[in-house]
C-alpha positions in Angstrom: -15.2 -87.5 -89.5 -15.7 -84.0 -91.0 -12.6 -82.2 -92.1 -12.3 -78.6 -91.0 -11.6 -75.7 -93.3 -8.3 -75.2 -91.5 -7.3 -78.8 -92.5 -8.5 -78.2 -96.0 -6.4 -75.0 -96.3 -3.4 -77.0 -95.1 -4.0 -79.6 -97.9 -4.3 -76.7 -100.4 -1.0 -75.2 -99.2 0.7 -78.6 -99.6 -0.8 -79.1 -103.1 0.3 -75.6 -104.2 3.8 -76.2 -102.7 4.2 -79.5 -104.6 2.9 -77.9 -107.8 5.3 -75.1 -107.5 8.3 -77.4 -106.8 7.4 -79.6 -109.8 6.9 -76.7 -112.2 10.1 -75.0 -111.2 12.0 -78.3 -111.7 10.5 -78.6 -115.2 8.7 -81.8 -114.2 5.4 -82.9 -115.7 2.9 -81.5 -113.1 -0.6 -82.8 -113.5 -2.5 -80.8 -110.9 -5.4 -83.3 -110.8 -2.9 -86.0 -109.9 -1.3 -83.9 -107.2 -4.8 -83.2 -105.8 -5.7 -86.9 -105.8 -2.4 -87.8 -104.1 -3.2 -85.4 -101.2 -7.0 -85.6 -100.8 -8.8 -88.9 -100.1 -12.3 -87.6 -101.1 -13.0 -85.1 -103.9 -13.6 -81.6 -102.4 -14.9 -78.6 -104.3 -13.4 -76.1 -101.9 -9.9 -77.6 -102.4 -10.3 -77.7 -106.2 -11.7 -74.1 -106.4 -8.9 -72.7 -104.3 -6.1 -74.6 -106.0 -7.2 -73.7 -109.5 -7.9 -70.2 -108.4 -4.4 -69.6 -107.0 -2.8 -71.2 -110.1 -4.9 -69.2 -112.5 -4.2 -65.9 -110.7 -0.6 -66.7 -109.6 1.0 -63.8 -111.5 -1.5 -61.3 -110.2 -1.2 -62.6 -106.6 2.6 -62.4 -106.8 2.4 -58.9 -108.1 0.1 -57.9 -105.3 2.4 -59.5 -102.7 5.4 -57.8 -104.1 3.7 -54.4 -104.0 3.1 -54.9 -100.3 6.6 -56.1 -99.3 9.5 -53.8 -98.4 12.9 -54.9 -99.8 11.6 -58.4 -100.6 9.6 -60.2 -103.2 7.7 -63.4 -103.1 10.5 -65.4 -104.9 12.8 -64.8 -101.9 10.3 -66.5 -99.5 10.5 -70.2 -99.0 8.1 -72.1 -101.3 5.9 -73.1 -98.3 5.5 -69.4 -97.2 4.8 -68.4 -100.8 2.1 -71.0 -101.1 0.5 -69.8 -97.8 0.7 -66.2 -98.9 -0.8 -66.9 -102.4 -3.6 -68.9 -100.9 -4.4 -66.1 -98.4 -4.3 -63.4 -101.0 -6.5 -65.4 -103.3 -9.0 -66.0 -100.5 -9.0 -62.3 -99.6 -9.5 -61.1 -103.1 -11.8 -63.7 -104.7 -13.9 -65.2 -101.9 -16.2 -63.9 -99.2 -14.3 -65.5 -96.3 -14.0 -62.9 -93.5 -10.6 -61.1 -93.6 -9.9 -61.9 -90.0 -10.3 -65.6 -90.7 -8.0 -65.5 -93.8 -5.3 -63.8 -91.8 -5.6 -66.1 -88.8 -5.5 -69.2 -91.0 -2.5 -68.0 -92.9 -0.6 -67.0 -89.8 -1.4 -70.4 -88.2 -0.1 -72.3 -91.3 3.0 -70.1 -91.3 3.7 -70.8 -87.6 3.6 -74.5 -88.5 5.5 -74.5 -91.7 7.6 -71.4 -92.0 10.1 -69.5 -89.8 9.2 -66.5 -87.7 10.4 -63.9 -90.3 8.2 -65.4 -93.0 5.2 -65.6 -90.6 5.6 -61.9 -89.8 6.0 -61.0 -93.5 2.8 -62.9 -94.4 0.9 -61.2 -91.6 2.2 -57.7 -92.6 1.4 -58.2 -96.3 -2.1 -59.4 -95.6 -2.6 -56.6 -93.1 -1.6 -54.0 -95.7 -4.0 -55.6 -98.2 -7.0 -55.3 -96.0 -6.2 -51.7 -94.9 -5.9 -50.5 -98.5 
């Protein structure tokens, strides 16, 4: 059965979340092992997105922080931060339509984050596409 891009983005978010947790706990975090633990079949979209977000994490965090009012990305739960980084990366570095990126991020946030984080993710992404 084919896996949808939505399902792939959910896997990416989980991988980024696990990577962030391990890195912040000073644990050995082998990104290839984390990907293999979460994905049954090798997938270029997942690898490209995961490595892209990790590579540009500081830049994505800076961009997110510029768009937030009285907050920064470190105050958001790790799941919400992973969703936001993924969406910002996809907006900035891929040709995925903006409306798709925002919708996918909001749907993930509805499933994994609270309402305040969902609204913040939506607002940050909205500001990014308007500027």
